[in-house]
N, C-alpha and C positions, 0 to 999 in steps of 0.2 A: 520518682514520687517523693523526693526530698521535701517538697512543699506541697501543701494541700490547697486545692482550689475551693471556692465557696460551696460547690456542690458536694465535694468530699466532706467538708466540715458539717454541712447540713445533714448528710447521711449519718455521720457519727453522732451528732447531737440528737437526731431523731431516734437513735437506739438507746438513749438514756431517758429513764422515766423521771418525771417530776412528781414529787409527793408533797402535797400542800399541808402546811401546819405540822411538819415534823422536823425536829423533835419538839417544837413548841409553836404556838400560834404565830402566824406571820412569816414563818420560814418556808421557803420552797426548797426541799431537799432534792439534790441531784443523785438519783439512785442508779449506780453503774451496774448493778446486778443484771439489768436487762441487756446491757451491752455485752457483758460476759456470757450471757445465755444465748446470744446471737452469734453463732460461729462465724458467719461472714463478716459481721462488723468487727468482732474481736480480732480475727485474722487480718482484716484490712488495717486496723490500728497497729497491730504488732509488726506487720510488713512495713508500714510507713515508718515506725520508730526504728526498726532494724536497718532500713535503707538510709535513714538520716544519720545514724551513728556508726554504721559499718565503715571501717577504714579510719576512724578517729583515734585509734590506738588507746582505747579505754581499757584499763586494767580491771576495774571492778564496777559493777552496778550496785548501788546501795538503795534499798527500798525501805520506806518508813512503814512501821506496823499500822495496820495490817494490809490495807488495800495496795500499798506500794509493793508488797511482796508479790502480789498477783502479776503485776506488770513487770516488776524488776527481775524476778527469776526467769520469766519467759524471755525477756529481752536479753538478759545475760547469756542464756543458752543460744539465742539466735545470732548474737554477734561474737560469740566465742570467748567470753570472759567469765570471771567469777562473780558470785552474788554475795552480798553482805546484808544481813537483816539489821535494821535499826529498831530497837525494841523498847518497850516500857520497862521500868525498873523491876528487877527480880525475875526476869524471864530468860536470861542467858546464863548458862551453867558455869562459865569460866570467868576469870578476872575481867572486869569491865572498866571502861571510862564513861563518864556521864556528862551531860550538858543540861542545865536547868533553863527553863524559859517561863515567861509570865503568861498567865491566863487572865481573863477578865476579873476573876475573883480568886487569885491564888497563884501557885507555882506548880509546874509539872516538870518532868524529866524524861530524857531518853538515854539509851545506853548502846554501846557496841563492845564487842570483845576487844581487849587491849591489843591483840595481834590481828585484828580484822583485815588489815591491808598489808599483810606480810607477803612480800614477793621480792624478786631480784632487783627491783627499782628502788632508788632512794626516796622518791616522791611519786607514788603511783597516782595515776589519773582516774578519778572516780566520777561517775555519772549518778546523781541523786534522782530518784523517781518517786512520785506519789500520784494518787488519783486526782487530788484537788488542792489548790492553794486558796485559802480564804484570808485570814488575818496574817498568816505567815509565821506565827510563833514556832510551831513544830518544825517547819521547813528551815527556818533560819537557824534554829538550834542544831538541826541535822547538818547543815553546811558547816557550822562552827565545830561540831563534833568530828566531822570528817577531817577538817584541817588540823584540829587538835591531835588527831591520831597519826599525824605525819603524812597524810595523803593530800592531794590537791583536788578540791571539788571543781571539776571541769565545767559542769553545768547542772542546773536543777531543772528537771523536766516534769511537767504536770499535764494530765489529760485535760483538766478544767482549771481555768483561772477566773475566779470571781473578781473581776477587775475593780468593781465598785468598792471592794473592801481594801484594796491597795496593799495586799500582803506581799506582793512581789517586789515592791519598791525597796524594802530593806535588804532583801536577798540580792538584788541587782548591784548592791554596793560591794558584794564579796564574790559573786560568781555570775555567770551567764544564766539566763532563764529562758526556757522554751515552753510555751503552752500550746498544746494541740488545738484547744478550743478556748475562746475567751467569752465570758458571760458578763455583759454590762449591767 
């Protein structure tokens, strides 16, 4: 099950609720809580991801706050590696390194512990995961942060890719991208 057929993709997509006009009019929000609340769909997704990444010699799975934690920690446990949270500023208790990124009206930032990728390898292999890629600002900053911390971002994985926003295009310049589902 390293690749999903159209029926598998349709099954997963049907488990995700569309919420119209959230957080503002004209937006159709993809609510993954319904997938998380469906044990068969969630297990199907995690089995797919673990089969895809098993045997890839991944040292760490890094998840972006907060929904990336849900998928990242579970996947790390399934493939037998460590999990690293990528957080908003001020949430991690130890010394951190940060990466800023642009928003539509301003700048935001994410952080990891300075020793997040400490292991016996000189350049550990990291899989980045999050629920969704839209414009790509946060994900691109996360890839840069992983590399800045001395690791190698092997791939960025997303449950949903809103392809019409083209957020994955910038990330593809620095790492591989895998999207379980693509929304045109």
